[in-house]
N, C-alpha and C positions, 0 to 999 in steps of 0.2 A: 110050092109049099116048102120044099127043101131050102129054097133060096131065102124065104122069109125066116125060117128057123135059123139059118146060118147068120143072117143079119142080127137076129135077136140074141144069138149067142155071142156075137162080137160085141154088141152093146153091153151085155151083162159082164163080159170080160173087162171092158174099159171101166165100167162102174166099180167093179171089184178092185181093179188095179188102182183107181183113184182113191178109193177108201183105204187101201193098204198104204199107199204113199203118204196120204195126209196123216194117218195114224202113226206112221213110222217117223216121218220128218217134221211133223207138227206145222203144217202150212194152213190149217184151217184158221179163220179169223175169229177167234174168240178169246176172251180174257181168262187167264189162269191164276197164277199166284203172285202177280206183280203188286207191290205195295209202295205207298209214299212214306219215306222215312225222313224225319226232321231232326236236325241237330241245332241246339241252342248254345251259343258261346257269348262270353262277356269280355270286354276290354276297357280297362284293366280288370283282372279277376280279384286282385288283392285289395286291401283297404286303401281308400283314396279320398282326397278332398277335391277331386275333379269329376267331370261328367263321365258316365259309363255308356259305352256303345254296345248294344245287344244285336247279335246277328242270328237270324234263323236261316239255315241252309237246308236245301232239299237233296236227297240222295235216292237213287233207284234201287229197289231191292226185289229179288225174285225174277221171274221171267214171264213173258206173255207168249202163248202158243200161237204165234203168227209168223208169217214168212219174213217180215221185216222187224228186227228187234227194236225195242225202245231204248235209246241211248241215255236219255235224261228227261226230267220234267221241267217245264217252264211254269212258274208260279203266277197266280193272279195277284193284282194289286190289292193292298189293304190300307185303309185310311190311317194316317199317322205313321206309316212305315214307308221306307224308301226301297224300291225294287231295283236290284242291280241291273247293269247293262245286259248281262247274259240271262237275266230273269231266273237265276237259280237260287237267289238269296234275298232276304229282306233285312233291313237294318233300321234301328231307332235309337236316338240318343236320350238317355235318362239323366236329368239334372238332380234328381233326388231318388231316394229309395221307394220301392213299391210297398204300399201298405199291406196289400194282399197279393198273392200270386195271380198274374194275368194269364188267362187262357186265350191264346191267339189262334183263331181258326184259319188254317192255311189251305187254300184250294189250288189244284193244278189247273192251269189254263189250257195247256196242251202237252202232248208227249213228242219230244223231238225224234225224228227218224221214222215216224209211222203216222200215216194219215187216217188209218182205219180205227185205231184204238180210241175208245171214248174216254179220254183222259179227264174230262170234267167231273167224272164220277169219283175221282180220287181226291181225298181231303184228309187232313189230320190236324190235331190240336197241339200247339207248342205251349209249354208252360214256362212263363217268363217271371223270374224273381230277381230283384236287384236289392241287395242288402249291404253292400260294401261301400256306400257313399257316406262320408262324414265330413261336413263342412263347418262344424261348430268348433270354435276355439276353446281351449281349456279355461276353466274358471279358476282363478287364483285368489285366495284370501290371505291377507297379510296381517300378522299380529306381532306386537313388540313387548318385550319385558326388560325393565331396567334392573341391573344387578347392583349390589352394595358397593362394588368397586367402581361404579360409574359406567361400566360397559353395558351394551344393549344386546339382548338376544332377539333375533328376528325369526319368525316362523312363517313359512309359506305352505299353505294347504292347497294342493292341486286337486281339482275335481274334473273328471272328463269321462265320457262314455267309453272311449278307447284310450285310456291313460297308458302312457309309456312307463311301466313300472321299472324298466331297466334304465330310465333316464338318470344320468348323473350330472348334477349341477356343480361346476367347479367352485371349490371353497365351501360347499354346503354339505351337511351330513343328513342322510336319510334317517328320520326319527321313527316313522310309523307308516305302515301300509294297512288300510282298512278294507273291508269287504264291499263297501259302497262306492267303489271307484275313486278313492281318495288316497293321496300320498302326502306326508308332511316332511318338509325339509327345514333344517335349522342352521343359522350362522350367527356367530358372535362378533360384534363390532366394538373395537376399543378406541376408535378415532371417529370424529365427525366426517361424514362422507355422503356423496350422492352416488348410489349404485344402480345398475340396470341388469335385470335377469330375464333371459328368454326361456320360456317353457314350451316345449313342443310335444304333441301327442303322436300316436302311431300313424295317423293319417297325414302327418306333416302340417297340422294346424299349429300356429304359434301365438303365444300371448307374451307381451313385454311388460314386466313389472318394474316400476320406479320405486326405489327405496331411498328415503332421505333420513340420515341419522345425525343428530345434534348431541354430542357428548359434552356435558357440563362438568367443569373441573370441580374437585372437592373443595369445601370452604376452608379447611385447615391448610390445604396447599396454597389457597389464595392468600390467607393471612400471612403465611410464611413468606410468600413472595413480597408482600407489602413491607414486612419487617426488614427483609433483606435490602429492599430498595431504600428504606429509611436509614439503615446502618451505612449503606454505601454513601448516602448524601452527607452524613455526619463526618465520615472519614474524609470525604472530598473537601468539606468546608475547613476541617482542621488543616489539611494539607495546604489549602489556599492561605490560611492565616500564617503558617510557618513560612511560606514563600514570600508573603508580604513583609514579614519582619526581617528576613534575611536579605531582601532586595527592596530598599526604600524607594519610594516613588520620587519623581522629579521635584515636586513641591517641597518635600522634606530636605532635599539637597540645597535648594535655594535658601531656605531658612538657615541651615547650618552655615552656609557661606556668608550670609549677612551678619550673623552673630560673630563669626570669626573676624570679619572685616572691622566691626565696631570695636571688638576687643583690641585688635591690632592698632587701631587709631588712638584708642585711649592710652595704650602703653606708649605709643610714639609721642603723644602730647606730654605725658608725665616725664618721659626721658628728656624731652627738649627743655621743659621748665627747669628740671634739675640741672641741666647743663648750663643754662643761662644764669641761674642763681650762683653757680660755682664761679663763673667768669666775673660776675659783679663783685664778689667778695675779694677776689684777688686784686 
């Protein structure tokens, strides 16, 4: 009887000791305050005209009252997302902005470092929102105005969702900034030209504007040029006349020579006849 009581006491002592140890050192296999925490990141995070990669990462928070701690969670696969090799993160490439926030349900496949913990009960929702993609080039409207002096004013109205209001176009003056995502630039051309202007928004989208200017000369200036040309022709003709009179042509010289020869012949004949007549008289 005493032996049985002794064995019963020893058993009760071991049960009490086991209870004390499990309460003190936390070796009972049961879930406590462990949670699945998700972090959502975007790359790039700033305004861009490229695709955006979203990453959902898992982290372990809290603790589990078990003998072997949970070091991390391995995530389950989700359609449309790529699971990393270590299974701790999911990624997806977005080519355009999300119209509404996406609620992505992330579930734990298992908990690393512990085979007893029922990790499949752990899940959380990641909210994914992509709003920093802009692949639309700026819209540029071109207007022209001819001035009284013949010069031409060109106005460029730039319209864009993410307009670069700090944009400075070389040689252009910023005339106006409106509240409806528009900026107006002005430049005055005084000569005919073909110009090219590149307009870039904050997302690095660019639009190239071709500007063709044809400046027509004033009528009075044209008439003046015609008169000058006429006067120049008259002066030149007069000069040519003077040159002709001062420098006879070859045909005139021949004529003069023939006349002189005839006159000399006549004089010679007259002189000879006079001489013969005088001899005969003697």
